[in-house]
N, C-alpha and C positions, 0 to 999 in steps of 0.2 A: 504494499499500499504506500501511497505517497499523498501528502497533503497539498492541495492546490492553494492554500492560503500563505503558508510559510515556506513552501517548496522544499520540504524535507521529507525523507523516508519516515514512515511509521515503524516504531520498534515495539516489541512485546516481551512481556515476562510471564512465563507459564506458571500456573498454580500461585498466582499473586493477585493482589488488589492495591489500588493506590489508597494511601492513608488520607481519608477525607475528613479526618478530626480536626480539632481547633486549630493546631499548628501543622495541619496536612499540606498537601500539594496546592499549589496555585500558579497562576500564569508565570510569574517571575522565576519560580523554582525551575520550570522547564526551559525558559529562556536561557538561564545561567548554567544549567546542568546538562542539558541535551547535547551531544549523544553519549556522554561518559556514563556507561553502565554503573560503575561502582558508586558514583555520586547519586544517580537516580534510585538505586536500590536502598538508600537511606530512608525513602519514603514508600517503600513496597511492603505490604504485609503478606504473610502466607494465607492463601485462600485456596484450598483444594477444589480443583476443577474450574477455577476462574482464570482470566487472563488480563493483565494490565497492559493497555496500549497507550502510546503517546507519540507526538511529533513535538516540534518545538513550540507550538502554540495551543495545542489541545490534548486532552487525555480522556480516557474512558476505561472503566473496568467492565468486562463482559463475563457473565456466569451463566450457568444453565438456567437460572431463574429470571435472568434479565436478557432482553432481546431488543436490539435497536437497529434499524436500517442505518447503514453507513454508506454515504456517497454524496455527490454534489447535489443531488436533487432532494435530499431528505435531511432534516434536522439541521443542527448547527455545525456538524463535522463536515469537512471538505476533503475527505479521503477517497482516493480513487485508486484503482488498479494501476500499478506503475509498469506493467508488462512482465512477461515471462522470459 
């Protein structure tokens, strides 16, 4: 996946969720730490079966109980297939 807003690849962390708590992830966290995996893992929580996704400007946690359409025509995410 690639973001059409920031023009960066979308990275993911398996069996993980973004920490959305009081001191959790926010826009500047990704602007300052993307794409350094070690730095981004600081706000990743273990979550069996979930996957944490991010680019430099957006982030989402997907799990078996949450479903969201991801693409330029739906929602606030601007993630599209970057090719194979």
